[in-house]
C-alpha positions in Angstrom: 170.4 -56.7 16.5 169.5 -57.9 13.0 172.3 -57.8 10.5 170.0 -58.7 7.7 168.0 -55.5 7.9 171.2 -53.5 7.4 171.8 -54.9 3.9 170.1 -52.7 1.3 168.0 -54.3 -1.5 168.9 -53.3 -5.0 165.9 -52.9 -7.3 166.3 -53.9 -10.9 165.3 -51.4 -13.6 162.2 -53.3 -14.8 160.6 -53.5 -11.3 158.4 -50.7 -9.9 158.1 -50.2 -6.1 155.4 -48.1 -4.5 155.2 -47.5 -0.8 151.9 -46.3 0.7 151.7 -46.1 4.5 151.8 -49.7 5.8 151.6 -51.3 2.4 154.3 -51.9 -0.3 153.5 -52.8 -3.9 156.2 -54.4 -6.1 155.2 -54.7 -9.7 156.7 -56.1 -12.9 154.7 -55.9 -16.2 151.2 -57.2 -15.2 152.4 -59.1 -12.1 152.1 -57.4 -8.8 152.8 -58.5 -5.2 151.6 -56.7 -2.0 153.1 -56.8 1.5 151.8 -55.3 4.6 154.6 -53.6 6.7 154.7 -53.6 10.5 154.5 -50.3 12.4 157.8 -51.0 14.0 159.7 -50.8 10.6 160.5 -47.9 8.3 161.0 -48.8 4.6 162.7 -46.1 2.5 163.3 -46.0 -1.3 166.3 -44.0 -2.6 166.7 -44.3 -6.4 167.0 -48.1 -7.0 167.7 -49.1 -3.4 165.3 -50.2 -0.6 166.3 -49.9 3.0 164.6 -51.3 6.1 165.2 -49.9 9.5 163.5 -50.3 12.9 161.7 -47.3 14.5 163.3 -47.9 17.9 166.3 -49.8 19.1 164.4 -52.8 20.7 165.2 -56.4 20.0 161.7 -57.1 18.6 161.9 -54.1 16.3 165.2 -55.2 14.9 163.9 -58.7 14.4 160.8 -57.5 12.5 162.9 -55.2 10.3 165.1 -58.2 9.3 162.0 -60.3 8.5 160.5 -57.4 6.5 163.7 -57.0 4.5 163.8 -60.8 3.7 160.1 -60.7 2.6 160.8 -57.7 0.3 163.9 -59.3 -1.1 162.0 -62.6 -1.8 159.3 -60.6 -3.6 161.9 -59.0 -5.9 163.7 -62.4 -6.5 160.3 -64.0 -7.3 159.5 -61.3 -9.9 162.9 -61.6 -11.6 163.8 -65.3 -11.3 160.8 -67.1 -9.8 160.7 -70.0 -7.3 160.7 -73.7 -8.0 159.8 -76.7 -5.8 160.2 -80.3 -7.1 158.4 -83.3 -5.7 159.0 -86.9 -6.3 156.4 -89.7 -6.0 158.0 -93.0 -4.8 155.9 -96.1 -4.6 154.3 -98.7 -6.9 151.3 -97.3 -8.7 151.9 -93.7 -7.5 151.1 -91.3 -10.4 150.3 -87.7 -11.0 148.7 -85.9 -14.0 147.5 -82.4 -14.7 144.3 -81.2 -16.5 142.9 -77.6 -16.4 144.8 -76.4 -13.3 143.8 -79.5 -11.4 146.4 -82.1 -10.4 145.2 -85.7 -10.1 147.1 -87.9 -7.7 146.9 -91.7 -7.6 148.6 -92.6 -4.3 147.3 -96.0 -3.4 144.0 -94.9 -1.9 140.7 -96.2 -3.1 140.1 -92.9 -4.9 142.0 -90.4 -7.0 142.9 -87.2 -5.1 142.1 -83.9 -6.9 144.0 -80.8 -5.9 143.0 -77.4 -7.4 145.9 -75.1 -8.0 145.7 -71.5 -6.8 146.1 -68.7 -9.3 149.6 -67.6 -10.4 151.0 -71.1 -9.8 152.3 -73.2 -12.8 152.8 -76.9 -12.4 154.5 -79.4 -14.7 154.7 -83.2 -14.8 157.4 -84.4 -17.2 156.7 -88.0 -16.2 154.2 -89.5 -13.9 156.4 -89.5 -10.8 157.8 -85.9 -10.9 156.0 -82.7 -10.1 157.5 -79.3 -10.6 155.8 -76.3 -9.0 156.7 -72.8 -10.3 155.6 -69.4 -9.2 156.8 -66.0 -8.1 155.4 -65.9 -4.6 157.7 -68.0 -2.4 155.1 -68.5 0.3 152.4 -69.8 -2.1 154.9 -72.1 -3.9 156.0 -73.7 -0.6 152.4 -74.0 0.6 151.3 -75.8 -2.5 154.3 -78.2 -2.3 153.5 -78.8 1.4 149.8 -79.4 0.7 150.5 -82.0 -2.1 153.2 -83.7 0.1 150.7 -84.0 3.0 148.5 -86.4 1.1 151.2 -89.1 1.4 154.3 -88.1 3.3 157.3 -90.5 3.1 157.1 -93.3 5.6 160.2 -94.4 7.4 160.1 -98.2 6.7 159.9 -98.5 2.9 160.4 -94.9 2.0 157.2 -94.7 -0.1 155.3 -91.4 -0.4 155.7 -87.9 -1.8 159.0 -86.2 -1.0 160.9 -83.1 -2.0 163.5 -83.8 -4.7 166.4 -83.1 -2.4 164.9 -84.7 0.7 166.7 -87.7 2.3 164.5 -90.1 4.2 166.3 -92.3 6.7 164.9 -95.9 6.4 164.3 -97.6 9.7 165.1 -101.3 10.2 162.1 -103.5 10.7 161.7 -105.7 13.8 163.3 -109.1 13.3 162.2 -112.3 14.9 
């Protein structure tokens, strides 16, 4: 039985929530997020509180109601605070720059990698080795960070590559003669 789905979600005053059949729309100013809701979950809105509950008392229904509650909570947090992922480029000659919603990565390959950013994602490079990804959709922010990291993940012998800011890479010892 999911304990997460029992916790109610408090909706701030500046956020509008509309529930239509299997879809829920959460809106703030001109920004809106949609989420499709499973048939096993009932979402109710009372004043400024959202509650998720399963239709029946099965294990799967409780699990999906907890997941739905987390997704809705992340949508509200994204619209109020936003989400941030930081990436660090470690290696000689590794650089990043941004022009017109395209990030250019120089990662030791024979060519420069171009990555076009999706809509609603902001990216900043304060210096050439740090990338900060900002957005209000947690899934998209994480996916963009993962896509950029996949071009050169950190390798275990020298630690070179793109890593998350708080990621710790264990360095392996090389073979000795």
